[in-house]
C-alpha atoms as one frame of an Amber mdcrd trajectory, in Angstrom:
protein
   0.118  13.384  17.905   2.350  10.388  18.726   0.768   7.525  20.643   2.782
   5.174  22.828   0.767   2.078  23.746   2.449  -1.109  22.579   0.285  -1.617
  19.486   0.526   2.001  18.391   4.246   2.226  19.087   4.763  -0.996  17.137
   3.352   0.659  14.031   4.526   4.217  14.802   0.935   5.451  14.648   0.343
   9.180  14.261  -2.946  11.072  14.235  -3.621  14.251  12.303  -6.665  16.401
  11.640  -9.815  17.075  13.612 -12.669  15.788  11.458 -15.474  13.557  12.667
 -14.789  11.008   9.921 -11.607   8.937   9.906  -9.292   8.176   6.992  -6.566
   5.546   7.384  -3.605   5.826   5.007  -1.488   2.679   4.520   1.761   2.824
   2.534   3.300   0.343   0.094   6.569  -1.596  -0.003   9.756   0.403   0.415
   8.082   3.567   1.675   6.627   4.675   5.008   3.820   6.910   6.203   5.625
  10.039   4.960   4.734   8.971   1.407   1.240  10.365   2.117   2.433  13.847
   3.077   0.944  15.606   0.033  -2.453  13.968   0.485  -2.546  14.526   4.239
  -2.317  18.280   3.651  -5.423  18.080   1.483  -7.617  15.957   3.739  -6.597
  16.787   7.315  -8.714  19.973   7.502 -11.873  17.849   7.211 -10.899  14.372
   8.363  -9.201  12.633  11.245  -6.135  11.062   9.618  -4.494   7.866  10.871
  -0.944   7.244   9.653   1.205   4.225  10.454   4.228   2.221   9.310   3.988
  -1.444   8.383   6.142  -3.562  10.684   9.608  -3.741   9.143   9.273  -0.318
   7.518   9.851   3.285   8.553   9.960   3.857  12.290   8.010   0.742  13.218
   9.312  -1.415  16.055  11.746  -3.744  14.272  11.775  -6.077  17.269   8.168
  -6.905  16.353   9.236  -8.219  12.943   9.426 -11.966  12.435   9.931 -13.594
   9.011   7.643 -16.404  10.091   4.807 -14.158  11.271   5.026 -11.842   8.290
   5.290 -14.588   5.699   1.638 -13.808   4.928  -0.244 -10.577   4.256  -2.855
 -11.792   6.752  -0.486 -10.760   9.570  -0.357  -7.203   8.281  -4.165  -7.250
   8.106  -4.232  -8.386  11.745  -1.959  -5.457  12.646  -4.343  -3.059  10.898
  -7.275  -4.467  12.852  -5.276  -4.258  16.107  -4.794  -0.582  15.356  -8.520
  -0.131  14.677  -9.397  -1.864  17.953  -6.968   0.268  19.944  -8.304   3.521
  18.470 -11.911   2.244  18.564 -12.326   2.928  14.855 -15.517   2.009  12.980
 -16.859   2.972   9.562 -13.492   4.283   8.346 -12.299   5.242   4.898  -9.214
   3.162   4.138  -6.679   4.331   1.551  -4.060   1.697   0.761  -1.229   1.839
  -1.761   0.096  -1.249  -3.540   0.445  -4.162  -1.091  -1.529  -2.262   1.537
  -4.476  -2.324  -0.824  -4.662  -6.077  -0.345  -3.959  -5.698   3.380  -7.070
  -3.528   3.541  -9.091  -6.072   1.581  -8.113  -8.872   3.975  -8.907  -6.722
   7.021 -12.293  -5.757   5.568 -13.104  -9.405   4.913 -12.406 -10.171   8.563
 -14.166  -7.173  10.128 -16.212  -5.318   7.495 -17.860  -2.944   9.967 -14.515
  -1.250  10.548 -14.557   0.129   7.005 -17.110   2.231   5.158 -15.055   2.367
   1.972 -11.794   1.010   0.571  -9.791   3.188  -1.809  -7.013   1.094  -3.325
  -4.174   2.798  -5.188  -2.385   0.552  -7.719  -3.239  -2.646  -5.812  -2.570
  -6.189  -7.009  -3.935  -9.530  -5.786  -1.119 -11.393  -7.582   2.075 -10.105
  -9.196   2.938 -13.316 -11.036   1.505 -14.044 -14.452  -0.763 -17.080 -14.613
  -2.837 -18.808 -17.261  -5.448 -16.267 -18.304  -4.077 -13.673 -15.877  -1.543
 -10.887 -16.448   0.151 -10.000 -13.175   3.201  -8.357 -14.683   6.035 -10.709
 -13.657   7.377 -14.164 -14.417   8.937 -16.171 -11.588  12.338 -15.754 -13.241
  11.901 -11.972 -13.030  11.218 -12.155  -9.305  14.065 -14.594  -8.691  16.341
 -12.031 -10.332  15.013  -9.331  -8.006  15.667 -11.482  -4.930  19.177 -12.307
  -6.139  19.977  -8.653  -6.773  18.670  -7.689  -3.326  20.821 -10.382  -1.718
  24.043  -9.654  -3.593  24.145  -5.844  -3.456  21.159  -4.266  -1.733  22.402
  -0.696  -2.150  22.851  -1.024  -5.908  19.542  -2.820  -6.274  17.644  -0.183
  -4.291  18.922   2.666  -6.449  17.972   0.958  -9.698  14.646  -0.390  -8.456
  13.647   3.019  -7.094  14.217   4.720 -10.421  12.408   1.983 -12.355   9.335
   1.927 -10.114   9.096   5.700  -9.699   9.580   6.605 -13.374   9.286  10.358
 -13.992  12.929  10.748 -15.019  12.298  14.479 -15.385  11.787  14.548 -11.588
  14.892  12.703 -10.321  14.225  13.805  -6.755  11.296  11.373  -6.628  13.448
   8.345  -7.390  16.118   9.571  -4.991  13.514   9.936  -2.261  12.183   6.426
  -2.797  15.711   5.007  -2.796  16.273   6.723   0.540  13.332   4.977   2.236
  14.308   1.649   0.640  17.847   2.017   1.958  16.481   2.830   5.421  15.106
  -0.715   5.579  17.196  -3.572   6.917  18.178  -5.543   3.792  17.182  -8.906
   5.251  13.761  -7.584   6.262  13.275  -5.905   2.889  14.026  -9.171   1.096
  11.666 -11.137   3.330   8.835  -8.630   2.860   9.422  -8.532  -0.903   9.039
 -12.302  -1.096   5.857 -12.206   0.975   4.373  -9.592  -1.343   5.485 -10.867
  -4.735   4.679 -14.519  -4.056   1.212 -13.778  -2.654  -2.006 -14.710  -4.430
  -5.252 -13.277  -3.103  -7.339 -13.453  -6.256  -9.707 -15.882  -4.555 -10.510
 -13.349  -1.809 -11.815 -10.612  -4.101 -15.253 -12.046  -4.796 -16.020 -12.250
  -1.060 -15.480  -8.531  -0.444 -18.662  -6.582   0.316 -17.263  -3.221   1.439
 -17.645  -0.569  -1.307 -14.313  -0.331  -3.110 -12.661   2.107  -5.495  -9.584
   1.088  -7.472  -7.323   3.938  -8.570  -5.003   2.734 -11.329  -2.067   4.601
 -12.892  -2.102   4.558 -16.661   1.603   3.605 -16.780   2.639   1.461 -13.800
   5.735  -0.772 -14.212   4.671  -2.996 -11.295   0.915  -3.344 -11.801  -0.392
  -3.535 -15.381  -3.698  -1.838 -16.198  -5.201  -5.305 -16.710  -4.838  -5.958
 -12.964  -7.062  -3.025 -12.065  -9.632  -4.213 -14.578  -9.450  -7.729 -13.144
 -10.040  -6.478  -9.596 -12.950  -4.283 -10.626 -14.519  -7.284 -12.343 -14.084
  -9.602  -9.353 -15.106  -7.198  -6.542 -18.883  -6.845  -6.642 -19.341  -3.354
  -5.218 -16.426  -1.630  -6.942 -15.410   0.825  -9.611 -12.186   1.554 -11.428
 -10.832   5.079 -11.867  -7.803   5.446 -14.165  -5.321   8.143 -13.146  -3.132
   9.697 -15.818   0.198   9.104 -14.121   3.546   7.443 -14.755   5.102   5.071
 -12.225   3.919   3.043  -9.267   3.679   6.016  -6.871   1.132   8.499  -8.248
   0.542   9.928  -4.759   4.154  11.173  -4.936   4.479  11.997  -8.634   0.985
  13.387  -9.324  -0.553  14.014  -5.881  -3.086  16.519  -7.201  -4.607  13.923
  -9.538  -4.796  11.336  -6.768  -6.300  13.831  -4.322  -8.958  14.806  -6.855
  -9.806  11.160  -7.526 -10.117  10.393  -3.811 -12.199  13.502  -3.195 -14.571
  12.485  -5.993 -15.089   9.121  -4.259 -15.793  10.739  -0.903 -18.444  13.074
  -2.261 -20.520  10.192  -3.644
């Protein structure tokens, strides 16, 4: 069902399923809500599913995008809470991939009663390495990414998609990710990338009270295993579940494993 009020049109919100409990699925950088298609099939028979596109991605309203507003992940968290207000959602299960994991954390810090549980798939509070912290990237690495995006976005997207997706034996996965990357406006993609990769929300983790599960791929080129361990240590009411999967998008490459892990969290 497509909804057309201004907030819901802004984020291209779609509702699926008929269950009494609500699950919100939030996608990561370079994808859109269709990235959840394999998991939606599993959970929509028993849950009400809320799908949406982050502003600047997918079929969101691009006129709502502003580099100034979205220079912080807090603005995406505000959008998520706007959506919850509009749909009158309380006590939801939030499933967020990558950057949307931290978007969910920030939203839950602001309005914890909206969320019964956070399930974070390959999240990261900081992508840059720091003293005593392994984030996965040096600033020079990220500067190279920004330069490549600026000079030839098409070439960058193809290479980045393959690197982040992995699973070279399933080339259709990398091709699919490249397609959603290339659907983004290059200037918006670059701006969002900088917002994500330069963010640091490590200090927010210890304040989170909503029960949290961290699902971490065993081989993720963007988020080292140490990041999942760090988050599980800093978030009081949390647990870490490793998923045997290659790449940053296990919900696309190994959806059965991710579905099983999520289902195990819901039954507890």
